[in-house]
N, C-alpha and C positions, 0 to 999 in steps of 0.2 A: 504494500500500500504506500509506504513512504517513498518508494522509488518512483511512483507516478506523479508525485506532487509537482516536481519541477519540469515535467515532460514538455509542457507548452511554453516554457521560457527558454530564452537563449542565453548563452554565456555573456557575462559582462565584457564589454570591450571599452577600450580607451581611445577616444577620437578627439584630439585637441581642437581641430577646426570645427567639428560639430559642437563642441562645448562652447566655443565663442559665438557660433551662430545662434545657439539656443539662448545664451546669455542675452543677446540682442533682443530676443523675443520676450524673455521673462523680465528683464530689468529695464527701467527707463534710463534714458541717456544721463540724466542728472545723478542717479544712483551710481551708475558705472563710473562717471567722471569723479564723483566724490569719494569713491571707495578704492577702486583699483590702483590709480596712480599713487595715492597716499600709502597704501599697503605695500606697493612695490618699492617705494622709497624707504619704508621702515624695515621691510623684510624681503629683500630681492628674491624673486622667484616664487614666493609664497602665493601671490595672487594667481599666477599662471598654474601652479599646482592645484589650487582650489578649483579654478575654472576647468582645467583638464580632467581632474579626477571626479569631480562632482557633476558638472554639467556635461562633460564629455564622456563620463563613465556611468555613474549611477542613474542619472536622468535618461540615458540612452537605452536603458533596459525596457523590455516589454513588460506588460502586466498592470501598469497604472497609467492613467492619463495625466497630463500636466495638471489638470484641475484636481484630481485625486491626490496627487503629490503635494499640492499646496495645502489641502486640508490636513494632510499628515504633518506638513511643516508647521502649520499654525498650532496644531495640538502639541507637537514635540517642543517647539520653542517656548510655548506658554508653560508647559510642564517644567522645562529647564529653568526658566526665570532668569532675570538679569541680562536679557539680550533684547532690550526694547528696540534698538535701532534695526536689528535683523527682523524682528517680529513685524515692525511697521512696514518694512520693505516687502515682506512676504504677504502682508495684507494687500498692498498695492499690486503685487504680482498676481495674487488670487483674483483680483478684479480683472486684470488683463487676460487671464486664461479662462474666464467665464463664470467665476463665482459672483453672486450678487452680494450687495452689502448685507442683506438679510441673512444669507447663508454664512457669511463671515461671522456675524454676530452669533448665529446659532451654534457654530463650532464651539465658542466659549461657554455657552449655556450647556451644551452637551457634555463637555469634558469636566465641568465643575465637580460632579460626584467622584470622578476618577483621580483628579489631581488636587482637589481642594478648592474651596470657594475663594480663599484669598488669591491664589495664583490665577484662577479663572477671571476674577475681577481685575487683577493687574493686567492680564492680557486684553481684556475687554476695554480697559482705559486706553491702552496703546492703540487698539484697533479703532476705537471711536475717534481718536485724534487723527489717525491716518485716513479714515473715511471722510472726516470733515475737511482735511487738507485736500484730499482728492476731489471732493465735491466743490470746494472753493476754486480749485484750479480749473474745474470744468464749468464753473459758473452756476453750480447748483447750490441749494442750501444743504446743510448737514442732514436735515430730515428727509430730503429727497434721496440722499445717498443711502439712508438706512431703511 
């Protein structure tokens, strides 16, 4: 039985060019410009390793859509805590890959019993601010975004 579990999946592969192409889809230009060059100056090669291994590796696997991966990212980052900038970025990415503002909020409601109400509330505060900023950038009100 356990031999059959991975039958429909393919091996992980590492594709640097695919990683950078996917990063262009997932992150807005401002996030990339604010993050990658600074990280490169601080830790040469680290940004490239992240993009290549994560976006060119893990994200290239079959089995989950980009939308599903963002739901998992929102839940994991919220459970981890202390990563507000990354969580806000993944909220914006979630919107870009098809999540609605309501679905983003529902992720935090859903995970509260699993990770604890304080962490879920902290994640929801980050998400609310990111949704409001996204709504402002698009000329909508925060209520329209949610």
